[in-house]
C-alpha positions as CSV (number, residue, x, y, z in Angstrom):
1,M,-18.6,153.8,-100.6
2,A,-15.8,156.2,-101.8
3,G,-14.5,153.6,-104.1
4,A,-17.8,153.2,-105.8
5,F,-18.1,156.9,-106.2
6,L,-14.6,157.1,-107.7
7,V,-15.3,154.3,-110.2
8,T,-18.6,155.9,-111.3
9,F,-16.9,159.3,-111.6
10,M,-14.1,157.9,-113.7
11,G,-16.6,156.1,-115.9
12,I,-18.5,159.3,-116.6
13,L,-15.2,161.1,-117.4
14,A,-14.2,158.4,-119.8
15,F,-17.5,158.4,-121.5
16,A,-17.4,162.2,-121.9
17,W,-13.9,162.0,-123.3
18,F,-14.8,159.4,-125.9
19,A,-18.1,161.2,-126.8
20,N,-16.3,164.5,-127.5
21,R,-13.5,163.1,-129.7
22,P,-13.8,163.9,-133.4
23,N,-14.5,161.0,-135.8
24,M,-11.5,160.7,-138.1
25,A,-11.5,158.8,-141.4
26,L,-8.8,158.2,-144.0
27,L,-8.9,160.9,-146.7
28,Y,-6.0,159.7,-148.8
29,S,-2.8,157.7,-148.7
30,G,0.2,157.2,-151.0
31,L,0.2,160.7,-152.5
32,D,3.4,162.5,-153.4
33,P,4.4,165.2,-150.9
34,S,3.5,168.0,-153.3
35,Q,0.0,166.6,-153.8
36,S,-0.6,166.0,-150.1
37,G,0.6,169.5,-149.3
38,G,-2.2,170.9,-151.5
39,V,-4.8,168.7,-149.8
40,I,-3.5,169.8,-146.4
41,D,-3.7,173.5,-147.4
42,A,-7.2,173.1,-148.6
43,I,-8.3,171.3,-145.4
44,S,-6.6,174.0,-143.3
45,Q,-8.4,176.8,-145.1
46,S,-11.7,175.1,-144.7
47,G,-11.3,175.1,-140.9
48,A,-11.9,171.4,-140.5
49,I,-10.2,169.4,-137.8
50,Y,-7.7,167.0,-139.3
51,E,-4.9,164.6,-138.3
52,I,-1.9,163.7,-140.3
53,R,-0.2,160.3,-139.7
54,G,3.1,159.4,-141.3
55,D,3.5,155.7,-140.8
56,R,6.9,155.4,-142.4
57,S,8.6,158.5,-140.9
58,G,7.0,158.2,-137.5
59,W,5.6,161.7,-137.2
60,N,2.1,162.8,-136.3
61,S,0.5,166.2,-136.7
62,R,-2.9,167.6,-135.7
63,G,-4.7,170.6,-137.0
64,A,-7.8,172.3,-135.7
65,T,-9.7,175.5,-136.1
66,S,-9.0,178.3,-133.7
67,S,-12.2,179.2,-131.8
68,G,-12.8,182.9,-131.7
């Protein structure tokens, strides 16, 4: 009985986690660093949630609005 409850509870938590994740889409690729910096600045100023992925250099960065 406890096992069924635990599985159900974990399923609900997983569903809630997936439902609350922002939908990300590719905005650009292959820009020069100076061009991409301007795009990132504009996105940051707009307050949008964004994610930067650097496939070649192996770094990731996330940006988000501060709630307040």
